[in-house]
DRENFI-999309 format. One record per residue (C-alpha): residue number from 1; residue in one letter; chain; x, y, z. Coordinates in nm, 4 decimals, always signed. Example, Ala and Ser with C-alpha at 12.3 -4.5 7.8 and 13.67 -1.06 7.14 Angstrom:
DRENFI-999309
- rokol|gudo|marba|xx|yy|zz
- 1|A|A|+1.2300|-0.4500|+0.7800
- 2|S|A|+1.3670|-0.1060|+0.7140
***
This chain:
DRENFI-999309
- rokol|gudo|marba|xx|yy|zz
- 1|M|A|-0.0285|-0.0013|+0.0066
- 2|N|A|+0.2766|+0.2370|+0.1135
- 3|K|A|+0.4558|+0.1538|-0.2398
- 4|Q|A|+0.1562|+0.2596|-0.4661
- 5|K|A|+0.1076|+0.5876|-0.2620
- 6|D|A|+0.4659|+0.6914|-0.2966
- 7|S|A|+0.4065|+0.5594|-0.6976
- 8|V|A|+0.1758|+0.8758|-0.7190
- 9|I|A|+0.4275|+1.1266|-0.7151
- 10|Y|A|+0.5755|+1.0070|-0.9982
- 11|Q|A|+0.2644|+1.0450|-1.2074
- 12|L|A|+0.1640|+1.3582|-1.3797
- 13|D|A|-0.1955|+1.3766|-1.2914
- 14|G|A|-0.1963|+1.1990|-0.8960
- 15|I|A|-0.3245|+1.3545|-0.6113
- 16|P|A|-0.0484|+1.2322|-0.3525
- 17|P|A|-0.1972|+1.2231|+0.0078
- 18|I|A|-0.1304|+1.5894|+0.1513
- 19|K|A|+0.1238|+1.5403|+0.4190
- 20|T|A|+0.3295|+1.4260|+0.1320
- 21|A|A|+0.2524|+1.7124|-0.0963
- 22|I|A|+0.3228|+1.9700|+0.1503
- 23|P|A|+0.6976|+1.9210|+0.1715
- 24|L|A|+0.7375|+1.8450|-0.2252
- 25|G|A|+0.5721|+2.1570|-0.2493
- 26|L|A|+0.7678|+2.3565|-0.0363
- 27|Q|A|+1.0895|+2.2414|-0.1497
- 28|H|A|+0.9692|+2.3861|-0.4743
- 29|V|A|+0.9153|+2.7259|-0.3032
- 30|L|A|+1.2008|+2.7106|-0.1300
- 31|A|A|+1.4113|+2.6577|-0.4339
- 32|M|A|+1.2791|+2.9359|-0.5895
- 33|F|A|+1.1906|+3.1984|-0.3070
- 34|V|A|+1.4700|+3.4223|-0.3334
- 35|G|A|+1.5035|+3.4729|-0.7191
- 36|N|A|+1.1081|+3.5569|-0.7082
- 37|V|A|+1.1624|+3.8668|-0.4494
- 38|T|A|+1.5761|+3.9823|-0.5504
- 39|P|A|+1.4290|+4.2090|-0.8654
- 40|V|A|+1.1563|+4.3430|-0.6669
- 41|I|A|+1.3963|+4.4270|-0.4097
- 42|I|A|+1.6847|+4.5763|-0.6668
- 43|I|A|+1.4096|+4.7689|-0.8517
- 44|S|A|+1.2586|+4.9326|-0.5380
- 45|G|A|+1.5964|+5.0248|-0.4163
- 46|A|A|+1.6845|+5.1780|-0.7424
- 47|L|A|+1.3737|+5.3974|-0.7337
- 48|K|A|+1.3994|+5.4905|-0.3679
- 49|L|A|+1.1262|+5.3940|-0.2869
- 50|P|A|+1.0481|+5.3660|+0.1199
- 51|V|A|+0.9708|+5.0226|+0.3049
- 52|E|A|+0.6008|+5.0011|+0.3471
- 53|Q|A|+0.5884|+4.9890|-0.1119
- 54|K|A|+0.8943|+4.7786|-0.0929
- 55|A|A|+0.7399|+4.5239|+0.1367
- 56|F|A|+0.4220|+4.5435|-0.0812
- 57|L|A|+0.5436|+4.4880|-0.4116
- 58|I|A|+0.7291|+4.1399|-0.2531
- 59|Q|A|+0.3988|+4.0700|-0.1265
- 60|C|A|+0.2376|+4.0754|-0.4691
- 61|A|A|+0.5537|+3.9415|-0.6476
- 62|M|A|+0.4498|+3.6398|-0.4294
- 63|F|A|+0.1106|+3.6212|-0.4793
- 64|V|A|+0.1827|+3.6544|-0.8444
- 65|A|A|+0.3777|+3.3615|-0.9059
- 66|G|A|+0.1637|+3.1413|-0.7388
- 67|I|A|-0.1164|+3.2477|-0.9493
- 68|V|A|+0.0739|+3.1665|-1.2562
- 69|S|A|+0.1898|+2.8465|-1.1317
- 70|L|A|-0.1561|+2.7501|-1.0651
- 71|I|A|-0.2108|+2.8396|-1.3831
- 72|Q|A|+0.0504|+2.6759|-1.5883
- 73|A|A|-0.0306|+2.3230|-1.3953
- 74|F|A|-0.3718|+2.3297|-1.4282
- 75|P|A|-0.4569|+2.5697|-1.7686
- 76|L|A|-0.7489|+2.7779|-1.8524
- 77|G|A|-0.8030|+2.6729|-2.1994
- 78|P|A|-0.4942|+2.6976|-2.4249
- 79|I|A|-0.3301|+2.9475|-2.1116
- 80|G|A|-0.0790|+2.6648|-1.9347
- 81|A|A|+0.1271|+2.3780|-2.0064
- 82|R|A|-0.0609|+2.1147|-1.7390
- 83|L|A|+0.3009|+2.0529|-1.5803
- 84|P|A|+0.4538|+2.1193|-1.3453
- 85|I|A|+0.6051|+2.4228|-1.3504
- 86|I|A|+0.6902|+2.6812|-1.0699
- 87|M|A|+0.7135|+3.0570|-1.2016
- 88|G|A|+0.8256|+3.4100|-1.0965
- 89|T|A|+0.9852|+3.7330|-1.1283
- 90|S|A|+1.1902|+3.6955|-1.4022
- 91|F|A|+1.5835|+3.8014|-1.3505
- 92|G|A|+1.6025|+3.8316|-1.7569
- 93|F|A|+1.4455|+4.1730|-1.7178
- 94|L|A|+1.5772|+4.2955|-1.4738
- 95|A|A|+1.8732|+4.5008|-1.6361
- 96|V|A|+1.6183|+4.6950|-1.8711
- 97|C|A|+1.3761|+4.7235|-1.6264
- 98|L|A|+1.6288|+4.9175|-1.3977
- 99|S|A|+1.7343|+5.1139|-1.7417
- 100|I|A|+1.3458|+5.1994|-1.8106
- 101|A|A|+1.3179|+5.2937|-1.4211
- 102|S|A|+1.5616|+5.5242|-1.4768
- 103|K|A|+1.3813|+5.7107|-1.6923
- 104|Y|A|+1.0527|+5.6591|-1.6409
- 105|G|A|+0.9724|+5.5307|-1.3830
- 106|L|A|+0.7660|+5.2232|-1.2365
- 107|P|A|+0.4984|+5.3341|-1.4313
- 108|G|A|+0.7227|+5.2928|-1.7031
- 109|V|A|+0.8247|+4.9622|-1.6125
- 110|L|A|+0.4942|+4.7898|-1.6017
- 111|G|A|+0.3402|+4.9634|-1.9196
- 112|A|A|+0.6238|+4.8380|-2.1524
- 113|A|A|+0.5515|+4.4844|-1.9674
- 114|L|A|+0.2183|+4.4808|-2.0167
- 115|V|A|+0.2825|+4.5113|-2.3776
- 116|G|A|+0.5216|+4.2812|-2.4173
- 117|G|A|+0.3121|+4.0267|-2.2072
- 118|I|A|+0.0875|+4.0632|-2.5452
- 119|F|A|+0.3714|+4.0528|-2.7751
- 120|Q|A|+0.4654|+3.6851|-2.5902
- 121|I|A|+0.1378|+3.5866|-2.6168
- 122|F|A|+0.1458|+3.6250|-2.9962
- 123|L|A|+0.4472|+3.4563|-3.0163
- 124|G|A|+0.3431|+3.1571|-2.8089
- 125|F|A|+0.0608|+3.0866|-3.0466
- 126|F|A|+0.3436|+3.0941|-3.3719
- 127|L|A|+0.6466|+2.9671|-3.1918
- 128|K|A|+0.7063|+2.6309|-3.3602
- 129|H|A|+0.7353|+2.8855|-3.6855
- 130|I|A|+1.0222|+3.0945|-3.5064
- 131|R|A|+1.2343|+2.8291|-3.2502
- 132|K|A|+1.4978|+2.8021|-3.5283
- 133|F|A|+1.6288|+3.1619|-3.4792
- 134|F|A|+1.7025|+3.1153|-3.1245
- 135|P|A|+2.0354|+2.8332|-3.1086
- 136|P|A|+2.2199|+2.8248|-2.7823
- 137|I|A|+2.4747|+3.1133|-2.9467
- 138|V|A|+2.2198|+3.3623|-2.9003
- 139|T|A|+2.0758|+3.2541|-2.5602
- 140|G|A|+2.3940|+3.2457|-2.4742
- 141|I|A|+2.5071|+3.6258|-2.5398
- 142|V|A|+2.1881|+3.7369|-2.4167
- 143|L|A|+2.2676|+3.5513|-2.0571
- 144|L|A|+2.6244|+3.6956|-2.1036
- 145|A|A|+2.4952|+4.0874|-2.1398
- 146|I|A|+2.2809|+4.0287|-1.8783
- 147|G|A|+2.4834|+3.8728|-1.6172
- 148|L|A|+2.7789|+4.1502|-1.6886
- 149|S|A|+2.5240|+4.4570|-1.6572
- 150|L|A|+2.4102|+4.3103|-1.3505
- 151|I|A|+2.7275|+4.2401|-1.1236
- 152|G|A|+2.7491|+4.6209|-1.0794
- 153|T|A|+2.4565|+4.6475|-0.9661
- 154|G|A|+2.5404|+4.3448|-0.7059
- 155|M|A|+2.8286|+4.4480|-0.5897
- 156|N|A|+2.6689|+4.7944|-0.5041
- 157|Y|A|+2.4508|+4.5877|-0.2809
- 158|F|A|+2.7677|+4.4076|-0.1467
- 159|A|A|+2.9003|+4.7447|-0.0158
- 160|G|A|+2.5691|+4.8712|+0.1361
- 161|G|A|+2.3446|+5.0052|-0.1492
- 162|A|A|+2.4552|+5.3176|-0.3402
- 163|G|A|+2.4029|+5.6229|-0.2293
- 164|A|A|+2.4046|+5.4849|+0.1551
- 165|K|A|+2.5940|+5.6857|+0.4209
- 166|D|A|+2.7461|+5.3872|+0.5381
- 167|F|A|+2.8575|+5.2311|+0.1379
- 168|G|A|+3.1863|+5.0660|+0.1541
- 169|S|A|+3.1721|+5.0119|+0.5232
- 170|M|A|+3.3698|+4.7405|+0.6747
- 171|Q|A|+3.0447|+4.6214|+0.8360
- 172|N|A|+2.8613|+4.6114|+0.4772
- 173|L|A|+3.1130|+4.4160|+0.3358
- 174|L|A|+3.1554|+4.1908|+0.6047
- 175|L|A|+2.8223|+4.0988|+0.5537
- 176|G|A|+2.8340|+4.0315|+0.2412
- 177|T|A|+3.1204|+3.8352|+0.2716
- 178|I|A|+2.9479|+3.5874|+0.5050
- 179|V|A|+2.6290|+3.5959|+0.2616
- 180|L|A|+2.8446|+3.4913|+0.0146
- 181|I|A|+3.1025|+3.2482|+0.1972
- 182|T|A|+2.7909|+3.0959|+0.3338
- 183|I|A|+2.6540|+2.9869|+0.0111
- 184|V|A|+2.9227|+2.8463|-0.1165
- 185|A|A|+2.9929|+2.6185|+0.1958
- 186|V|A|+2.6585|+2.5057|+0.1942
- 187|Q|A|+2.5922|+2.4388|-0.1499
- 188|Y|A|+2.8844|+2.2084|-0.2064
- 189|F|A|+2.9301|+1.9911|+0.1902
- 190|T|A|+2.5460|+1.9887|+0.2236
- 191|K|A|+2.3301|+1.7699|+0.0630
- 192|G|A|+1.9648|+1.7330|-0.0884
- 193|I|A|+1.7039|+2.0115|-0.0193
- 194|L|A|+1.9384|+2.1772|+0.1754
- 195|S|A|+2.2115|+2.2203|-0.0577
- 196|K|A|+2.0115|+2.3572|-0.3530
- 197|S|A|+1.8459|+2.6191|-0.1478
- 198|S|A|+2.2111|+2.7838|-0.0265
- 199|I|A|+2.1102|+3.0695|-0.1399
- 200|L|A|+1.8229|+3.0905|+0.1338
- 201|V|A|+2.0421|+2.9623|+0.3859
- 202|G|A|+2.3030|+3.2479|+0.3302
- 203|L|A|+2.0388|+3.5187|+0.3326
- 204|I|A|+1.9213|+3.3486|+0.6772
- 205|V|A|+2.2461|+3.3477|+0.8142
- 206|G|A|+2.3546|+3.7316|+0.6700
- 207|Y|A|+1.9718|+3.8390|+0.8289
- 208|I|A|+2.0654|+3.6712|+1.1851
- 209|V|A|+2.4430|+3.8416|+1.1835
- 210|A|A|+2.3028|+4.1866|+1.0792
- 211|L|A|+2.0150|+4.1900|+1.3673
- 212|M|A|+2.2765|+4.0819|+1.6330
- 213|M|A|+2.5237|+4.3718|+1.4173
- 214|G|A|+2.2147|+4.6858|+1.5266
- 215|K|A|+2.1940|+4.7125|+1.1572
- 216|I|A|+1.8212|+4.6264|+1.1256
- 217|S|A|+1.4978|+4.7533|+1.2632
- 218|F|A|+1.1356|+4.6208|+1.2884
- 219|A|A|+0.9780|+4.9113|+1.3242
- 220|S|A|+0.7999|+4.8938|+0.9716
- 221|V|A|+0.7390|+4.5343|+1.0731
- 222|G|A|+0.4951|+4.6461|+1.3422
- 223|T|A|+0.3042|+4.8875|+1.1471
- 224|A|A|+0.2695|+4.6082|+0.8378
- 225|G|A|-0.0933|+4.4742|+0.8650
- 226|W|A|-0.1804|+4.1084|+0.9248
- 227|F|A|-0.3922|+4.0481|+0.6546
- 228|S|A|-0.4463|+4.2062|+0.3334
- 229|F|A|-0.5299|+4.1431|-0.0678
- 230|P|A|-0.2155|+4.2821|-0.2754
- 231|M|A|-0.3823|+4.5787|-0.4487
- 232|P|A|-0.3496|+4.6148|-0.8177
- 233|L|A|-0.2825|+4.9093|-1.0254
- 234|K|A|-0.1077|+5.1162|-0.7226
- 235|F|A|+0.1154|+5.2401|-0.9736
- 236|G|A|-0.0380|+5.2579|-1.2828
- 237|F|A|+0.0747|+5.2112|-1.6537
- 238|E|A|+0.2906|+5.4791|-1.8998
- 239|F|A|+0.3326|+5.3506|-2.2405
- 240|H|A|+0.6725|+5.4429|-2.4240
- 241|L|A|+0.7649|+5.3221|-2.7784
- 242|D|A|+1.1748|+5.2857|-2.6367
- 243|A|A|+1.0791|+5.1368|-2.3694
- 244|I|A|+0.8191|+4.9079|-2.5008
- 245|L|A|+1.1234|+4.8216|-2.7769
- 246|S|A|+1.3627|+4.7507|-2.5144
- 247|I|A|+1.1632|+4.5024|-2.3175
- 248|C|A|+0.9851|+4.3245|-2.6399
- 249|V|A|+1.3800|+4.2020|-2.7020
- 250|I|A|+1.3493|+4.0491|-2.3598
- 251|Y|A|+1.0642|+3.8805|-2.4037
- 252|I|A|+1.2077|+3.7102|-2.6967
- 253|V|A|+1.4798|+3.5846|-2.5283
- 254|S|A|+1.2256|+3.4654|-2.2144
- 255|T|A|+1.0095|+3.2802|-2.4451
- 256|V|A|+1.3038|+3.0262|-2.5724
- 257|E|A|+1.4588|+3.0137|-2.1738
- 258|T|A|+1.0578|+2.8949|-2.1354
- 259|V|A|+1.0813|+2.6769|-2.4002
- 260|G|A|+1.3946|+2.5097|-2.2745
- 261|N|A|+1.2429|+2.4473|-1.9425
- 262|V|A|+0.9487|+2.2988|-2.0506
- 263|C|A|+1.1727|+2.0482|-2.2581
- 264|G|A|+1.3949|+1.9884|-1.9797
- 265|I|A|+1.0513|+1.8681|-1.7790
- 266|A|A|+0.8978|+1.6738|-2.0218
- 267|A|A|+1.2481|+1.4703|-2.1258
- 268|G|A|+1.3880|+1.4732|-1.7405
- 269|G|A|+1.0524|+1.4212|-1.5428
- 270|I|A|+0.8729|+1.2670|-1.7955
- 271|G|A|+1.1244|+1.0428|-2.0303
- 272|R|A|+0.9509|+1.2253|-2.3578
- 273|A|A|+0.9986|+1.4747|-2.5786
- 274|A|A|+0.7563|+1.8263|-2.5039
- 275|T|A|+0.4531|+1.8252|-2.7255
- 276|D|A|+0.3451|+2.1601|-2.9082
- 277|R|A|+0.0642|+2.1859|-2.6872
- 278|E|A|+0.2727|+2.2329|-2.4046
- 279|I|A|+0.5265|+2.4437|-2.5238
- 280|S|A|+0.2965|+2.6576|-2.6906
- 281|G|A|+0.0657|+2.6541|-2.3811
- 282|S|A|+0.3887|+2.7485|-2.1506
- 283|V|A|+0.4603|+3.0449|-2.3918
- 284|I|A|+0.1194|+3.1584|-2.3469
- 285|A|A|+0.1205|+3.1219|-1.9999
- 286|D|A|+0.4073|+3.3477|-1.9500
- 287|G|A|+0.2317|+3.6140|-2.1546
- 288|V|A|-0.0458|+3.6197|-1.9519
- 289|G|A|+0.1177|+3.5648|-1.5875
- 290|S|A|+0.3643|+3.8764|-1.6973
- 291|I|A|+0.0131|+4.0737|-1.8232
- 292|F|A|-0.1063|+3.9587|-1.4442
- 293|A|A|+0.2206|+4.0793|-1.2846
- 294|A|A|+0.1726|+4.4175|-1.4753
- 295|F|A|-0.1345|+4.4663|-1.3542
- 296|F|A|-0.0120|+4.4157|-0.9543
- 297|N|A|+0.2595|+4.6182|-0.9729
- 298|V|A|+0.5363|+4.3773|-1.0373
- 299|L|A|+0.8109|+4.2853|-1.3081
- 300|P|A|+0.7654|+3.9933|-1.5796
- 301|T|A|+0.7056|+3.6496|-1.4608
- 302|T|A|+0.9260|+3.3295|-1.6388
- 303|S|A|+0.9174|+2.9542|-1.5587
- 304|Y|A|+1.2398|+2.8810|-1.3043
- 305|G|A|+1.5287|+2.6643|-1.3944
- 306|Q|A|+1.6097|+2.5911|-1.0192
- 307|N|A|+1.2516|+2.4164|-1.0251
- 308|V|A|+1.3269|+2.1946|-1.3297
- 309|G|A|+1.6852|+2.0730|-1.1799
- 310|I|A|+1.4547|+1.9573|-0.8817
- 311|I|A|+1.2238|+1.7647|-1.1342
- 312|T|A|+1.4884|+1.6073|-1.3508
- 313|M|A|+1.7047|+1.5063|-1.0097
- 314|T|A|+1.3842|+1.3468|-0.8320
- 315|K|A|+1.1399|+1.2613|-1.1194
- 316|I|A|+0.8625|+1.3909|-0.8718
- 317|V|A|+0.6399|+1.5358|-1.1538
- 318|N|A|+0.3394|+1.5718|-1.0016
- 319|R|A|+0.0899|+1.8573|-1.0756
- 320|F|A|-0.0467|+1.8618|-0.7158
- 321|T|A|+0.2697|+1.8820|-0.5225
- 322|V|A|+0.3827|+2.1420|-0.7396
- 323|A|A|+0.0523|+2.3474|-0.6943
- 324|T|A|+0.0682|+2.2723|-0.3338
- 325|G|A|+0.3625|+2.4719|-0.3173
- 326|A|A|+0.1853|+2.7500|-0.5014
- 327|I|A|-0.0838|+2.7727|-0.3109
- 328|F|A|+0.1795|+2.8350|-0.0320
- 329|L|A|+0.2965|+3.1236|-0.2117
- 330|V|A|-0.0360|+3.2752|-0.3064
- 331|I|A|-0.0727|+3.2980|+0.1234
- 332|C|A|+0.2357|+3.4277|+0.1941
- 333|G|A|+0.1439|+3.6983|-0.1005
- 334|L|A|-0.1780|+3.7524|+0.1818
- 335|F|A|+0.0322|+3.8324|+0.4586
- 336|P|A|+0.1839|+4.1687|+0.4585
- 337|K|A|+0.3999|+4.1364|+0.7464
- 338|I|A|+0.6160|+3.8418|+0.5384
- 339|G|A|+0.6645|+4.1176|+0.2876
- 340|A|A|+0.7787|+4.3786|+0.5482
- 341|V|A|+1.0166|+4.1481|+0.7477
- 342|I|A|+1.2387|+4.0568|+0.3927
- 343|A|A|+1.1793|+4.4334|+0.2851
- 344|V|A|+1.3870|+4.5144|+0.6281
- 345|M|A|+1.6720|+4.2939|+0.5216
- 346|P|A|+1.9831|+4.5186|+0.4597
- 347|S|A|+2.1543|+4.5990|+0.1004
- 348|S|A|+2.5007|+4.4298|+0.2162
- 349|V|A|+2.3374|+4.1161|+0.2870
- 350|L|A|+2.0776|+4.0733|-0.0512
- 351|G|A|+2.4544|+4.1951|-0.2269
- 352|G|A|+2.6243|+3.8716|-0.0893
- 353|A|A|+2.3656|+3.6579|-0.2701
- 354|A|A|+2.3211|+3.8646|-0.5513
- 355|V|A|+2.7184|+3.9018|-0.6577
- 356|V|A|+2.6925|+3.5260|-0.6972
- 357|M|A|+2.3531|+3.4566|-0.8442
- 358|F|A|+2.4817|+3.7414|-1.1240
- 359|S|A|+2.7847|+3.6213|-1.1812
- 360|M|A|+2.6055|+3.2410|-1.2373
- 361|M|A|+2.4210|+3.3705|-1.5478
- 362|V|A|+2.7367|+3.4824|-1.7114
- 363|V|A|+2.8369|+3.1115|-1.6081
- 364|S|A|+2.5218|+2.9791|-1.7587
- 365|G|A|+2.6085|+3.2430|-2.0317
- 366|I|A|+2.9115|+3.0872|-2.1188
- 367|N|A|+2.8304|+2.7398|-2.1309
- 368|Q|A|+2.5742|+2.8068|-2.3451
- 369|V|A|+2.7685|+2.9802|-2.6083
- 370|T|A|+3.0117|+2.7073|-2.5952
- 371|E|A|+2.7830|+2.4288|-2.6907
- 372|V|A|+2.9023|+2.4122|-3.0642
- 373|P|A|+3.2456|+2.5298|-3.1793
- 374|L|A|+3.3832|+2.9418|-3.1133
- 375|Q|A|+3.4917|+3.0070|-3.4048
- 376|G|A|+3.4185|+3.1622|-3.7325
- 377|R|A|+3.0739|+3.3230|-3.7274
- 378|N|A|+2.9592|+3.1728|-3.4130
- 379|A|A|+3.2978|+3.4408|-3.2715
- 380|T|A|+3.1680|+3.6832|-3.4273
- 381|I|A|+2.8432|+3.7351|-3.3330
- 382|L|A|+2.9551|+3.7005|-2.9793
- 383|A|A|+3.1935|+3.9657|-3.0368
- 384|V|A|+2.9979|+4.1848|-3.2260
- 385|A|A|+2.6614|+4.1837|-3.0342
- 386|L|A|+2.8636|+4.1329|-2.7072
- 387|G|A|+3.0991|+4.4299|-2.7704
- 388|I|A|+2.8556|+4.6708|-2.9206
- 389|G|A|+2.6241|+4.5815|-2.6411
- 390|V|A|+2.7970|+4.6112|-2.3763
- 391|G|A|+2.9823|+4.8943|-2.5112
- 392|F|A|+2.7450|+5.1243|-2.5587
- 393|A|A|+2.6255|+5.0773|-2.1577
- 394|L|A|+2.9868|+5.0871|-2.0641
- 395|V|A|+3.0137|+5.4570|-2.2377
- 396|P|A|+2.6632|+5.5953|-2.2291
- 397|G|A|+2.7493|+5.9473|-2.3658
- 398|A|A|+2.8505|+5.7548|-2.7020
- 399|V|A|+2.4373|+5.8074|-2.7800
- 400|K|A|+2.3634|+6.1207|-2.6555
- 401|N|A|+2.3312|+6.2049|-3.0285
- 402|F|A|+2.0712|+5.9540|-3.1421
- 403|N|A|+1.7219|+5.9684|-3.1948
- 404|P|A|+1.5543|+5.9442|-2.7991
- 405|L|A|+1.3288|+5.6607|-2.9495
- 406|I|A|+1.6098|+5.4084|-3.0069
- 407|K|A|+1.8577|+5.5576|-2.7418
- 408|M|A|+1.7262|+5.3100|-2.4471
- 409|L|A|+1.8257|+5.0345|-2.7056
- 410|F|A|+2.2015|+5.1119|-2.6705
- 411|Q|A|+2.1748|+5.2660|-2.3099
- 412|G|A|+2.1426|+5.1327|-1.9726
- 413|S|A|+2.2367|+4.7774|-1.9710
- 414|G|A|+2.3263|+4.7078|-2.3288
- 415|V|A|+2.0887|+4.3955|-2.2919
- 416|A|A|+1.8185|+4.4842|-2.5726
- 417|I|A|+2.1134|+4.5753|-2.8346
- 418|A|A|+2.2999|+4.2934|-2.7699
- 419|A|A|+2.0052|+4.0234|-2.8193
- 420|A|A|+1.9254|+4.2066|-3.1417
- 421|L|A|+2.2278|+4.1892|-3.2938
- 422|A|A|+2.2626|+3.8554|-3.1759
- 423|I|A|+1.9301|+3.7637|-3.3208
- 424|L|A|+1.9993|+3.9660|-3.6379
- 425|L|A|+2.3707|+3.8422|-3.7140
- 426|N|A|+2.2607|+3.4442|-3.6239
- 427|I|A|+2.0046|+3.4914|-3.9249
- 428|I|A|+2.2170|+3.6506|-4.1909
- 429|L|A|+2.5561|+3.5890|-4.1201
- 430|P|A|+2.5836|+3.2450|-4.3805
- 431|R|A|+2.7143|+2.9196|-4.1932
- 432|D|A|+3.0613|+2.7567|-4.1692
- 433|K|A|+3.1150|+2.4801|-4.3655
- 434|K|A|+3.3115|+2.2739|-4.1571
- 435|I|A|+3.1262|+2.3448|-3.8370
- 436|S|A|+2.7764|+2.3898|-3.9448
- 437|A|A|+2.7109|+1.9880|-3.8921
- 438|N|A|+2.7822|+1.9863|-3.5450
- 439|E|A|+2.5794|+2.3099|-3.4943
- 440|E|A|+2.3019|+2.1685|-3.5850
- 441|A|A|+2.3172|+1.8930|-3.3950
- 442|A|A|+2.3232|+2.1048|-3.0861
***
């Protein structure tokens, strides 16, 4: 009887006992929790929002992640993959959103994200016709550009947050270092879910140390309510063409990432190829989820690769267990005090984790671009896209005479222009005859 019950968790549609579903669902939440709230914390810091608004946005991010994860597992018509996919706020959009926010504020970010979500829904319906335009060399370049553009942001947090009175103090640097060392130690000297939750453990340790150092005040936690529904449309929308064009490029890349995650779940967890319906539904849900996120004041959503890793490792593809974790996220989003506790975390604590997370994006990009021989056309695509994209970001004054409409594509993070150049060059440059066979195989 026990064996029969245990086997249910390996079935896509099985319903295991709730005492089994809860811990299996919570391990997915632990794996994605930090990634889900970090982009919101960083953009709140960039906009210098008060602690109360930061806590509110964290609350919204948890609520949105839970709802969209439920839609992926239990579709609404064509919306959703009917697979155990955990959704959350996307790091991939952070660099571009920071650039948009510096120019137009949060309403400009949310307006661009709303239009971009509609664009991604369109991509979802026509996905099978455009997948060939996004080989590893393209997606890898985008990851490299995103990671490189965010490392500076991570270091600013590591030192205490740009503009902080104690920026670069030994206390801040010590806190960031403690978090970083804890993450590495837990990841490589522990096993199982503890190892996979190393970033969360590092932040908890850093939080406790910061508390002992007197760097945390719980005044805002005390004034936060016990229960409230996240208020949509709190910041409103603004629509700017340059912001929309910039973010739509990242939506294309996010679509490719989602396709890869769905294929990973199907192959690693179920032992078969993902169907066109699953792939299309997942991308459409990405777009709908990002629209939903924009209405609830937060950045676009995407599927989380770390959760795909858990499924591939455990083979537990049960939708009910993942839905249990998603419901926990929704519940967290209804209690403002949870968001307030996270919001008072010192910048240097977050910085210790952010430096690692952003650098790992660079490593992921390197892994992707080197899946095929990095020579000939691939080397040219990498050199031109990364050189121009990152180059203009490092020297923003070079675009001072550009039309304002296209200036944002070159300014700020440089991710949008790097992605656009990689896609364009991959289409127009002739393939190297000697390595084309290997590239096609990859």
